[in-house]
N, C-alpha and C positions, 0 to 999 in steps of 0.2 A: 265434695263438689262433683257434679256430673257434667260432661260435655257431650251434647247430643246434636248430631247433624241431621238436617232435614233437606232432602233433595227434591226440589219441585220439578215435576215432570208431567208432560201431557202428550198425547198422540196427535192432537189437532195442531196444525200450523199452516197458516195461509201460504207462506213462502216455501216451506219444505214439509209437506204432510208426512206424518209418521216418522219424524226424524229420530226419535229416541230408539226406534227399532232398525234404523239404517245399519247395515252390517259393516263391521270393521274386523278384519281377520276372521270372518265367518261367524261372528257373534254380534248381538245388538250393541249399538253404541252405549246404551245405558248400562249394560253389563260391564263394559270397560271402565266407565265412569265410577261405578261402585267399587270395582277392584282397585282403582287408583285411590279412591277415598279411604279404602280399608288400610292403605299403607300409612295413613296418618298415625302418629304415635300418641296423639292426644285425644282424638275423637274416640269415645267409648262405644258408640252405637250410631248407625246411620239408618234412617227410615226414609221411604219414598212417599211423597204426598202427591196423589194423582186425582184428577176430577172424578166425582162419582158418576158423571155421565159416560165414563169410559169403562165402567165395571163389566159391561156385557160385550165388549169388543171380542169378536170371534176371530182371533188371530193366534195360530198355534205357537209362534215364537213368543208372543206376548203372554199367553197363558203359562207356558213353561217358565218364562222369566219370573212370573208372579210367585211361583213355588220356591224360588231360590232366595228371594229377598222380602223383607217386611214392607208391605204397602198399606198405607192408610188412604181412604177415599174421602174427598170433601168437595166443597163448592167449586164449580168451574170458574165462575166470575169473581167471587170474593176470595181472592187468594190469601189475604190476611187471615180470614176465618179458616181456610183450608190448612194453612200452616199451623195456626194455633190449635185447631182441633186435632191435627195429626199428633202434636206433642201431648196434649192432655189425654187423648184416647189411648195413645201408646203407653203412657205412664199411669193410666187409670186414675188420674187426678191426684196421685200421690207424688207431688212435685218435690224432687230432692232440694234440699237447701242449697242456695247459690247455684242453681241450674244455669248453665251457659249454653247458648244455642248457636249453631252455625248454619247459615243459609247458603245453599248451593243450588245450581240449576242444571238440568239435564241437557242443555245445549252446549256444554263445555267438556267434551271428551278429552281435552288436553290439561284439565285441571291438575295442578301440581301439589302432591301431598306435602312437599317441603314448604311451599308457600302457605298452604293451609296451616301447618303447625307454627310457622313463623308469625302468621297473623294472630293466631290464638295466643301465642306467648306474649306478643306485644300488647294484646288486649289485657291479659292477666297481670302483666307487670304494672299496668296503670289501674289499680284496683277501684278507682272511683269512676271508671268509664261505664257508660251504658251501652255503647255501640262503637264498633270499629269496622272499617272496610279496607280491603286491599287497594292499592293505588291503581285506579282505573283511568287516570288522567294521562299519565306519562307512559303507560303501558297499553298494549292492544287489548281488545276484547278477547275473552276466553279464559281468563284467570281470576275472575271476580270471586271474592270471598267476603262474607259479612259475618261478624261475630257480635252477639248481644246478649243481654241478660233476659231471663224469662220475665222478670219484673217489667222491663221495658216493653217486651212483646205484649204482656197482659194489659198494660196501660194503653197501648196502641189499639189493641183489640176492643177494649172497653170504650174508647173515645173516638176513634177514627170513623169518619163518615164520608169524606170526599172520595169521589170515584178513584182518583189516582192513589189515594192512601190505602184503599182496600184491594186494589188490583195488583199492587207490587210489594206488599208486606211491610217494607221498612221506610217509605217516604215520611210517614207520620213521625217516626223516631228521628229521622235525619233532618227534617225541615221545620219542625215547629219551635225549635229553640228550648224545648222542655227537657232535653236529654243531653248528657255530655258525650260528644262524639269525637272521633279522631280517625286519622288515615294511617295505615301501615305503608310506609314508603319502601319500594324495592325497585331494582332495575333489571328488567328482563333482557335487555339488549336486543329486543325484537322491534321491528318497525311499528309505529303507532297506527299506520294506515292499513295494515293487513289484519283482516278479521280471522282470529283463531277460534271464534265461536261458531257453532254449526247452525247458521240461520238460513242459508241458501244452498242450492246444489253445488255451486262453486266452492262454498266453504267446506261442504262435505268431501268434495274431491281433494281439497288441500289436506284435510285432516286424515283422510284415507291414505294419502301419499306418505304422510309421516308414519302412520301405523305400519304400512307395508315396508317402509325403509328399515324400521327397527325390528319388525317381525314379532312384536309383543306389545304389552301395555305398560311395561316397566321402564319408561324413559322419563327424564326430567325436563324441566324448562331449559336447562343448560344444553341438553341433547337437542331440543327443538331449535335452539339458537344455532348450534353447530350444523344441524341439517339445513337450516335456512341459508346460512352463509356459504355452505359448501355446495348445496344442490340447487335450491330455489333461486337465490339471488343471481347465480351464474347463468341460469337458464332463462331468466326473465328479460 
């Protein structure tokens, strides 16, 4: 069995253009995300799926970054196809038996490798599942993880046609009732109404503050909670 993570990333963003290259401790945000994912003990490989419309971006930091990590280019608007193509192109259509996939997004510089692994473990323990998502109802944005089988992805890729289904990769799996889905419950201890995902300049400033407080990218969600209770909550 192979566990492959695909990080969806793009330079274009209406609310925060170029957000994946926003600097945290002198390096692009996406660099730190990749380093945090690498601390997962269960993910064997992570690839980045970016729109093919961005392949000619003349940005020194972006070009240098591309040399350090494996990037697959695909459709800008059909994200389901971009994700599926990234997997099949990377594996050259030699799909390992029982391939499991992890969907992550590049607007989450605080993604926690421990929660990644806990979500994967919970998924694997229920061997009849097609899909599992980390609890994004009782916890704030910024720690979202999805785990699913390649079989489920392939069925979605073959069948999905609605705009929402192809724009966000997993709605077809989650919402059609054709797949067995579950939620991994966890308690972050963080306020639900604070956005820990990097969607706006305000979000970026908050995330930057956390990185600068710890001075590295090797902090956990427990550390974030300690920072919030000690620093942020007292200052708000």
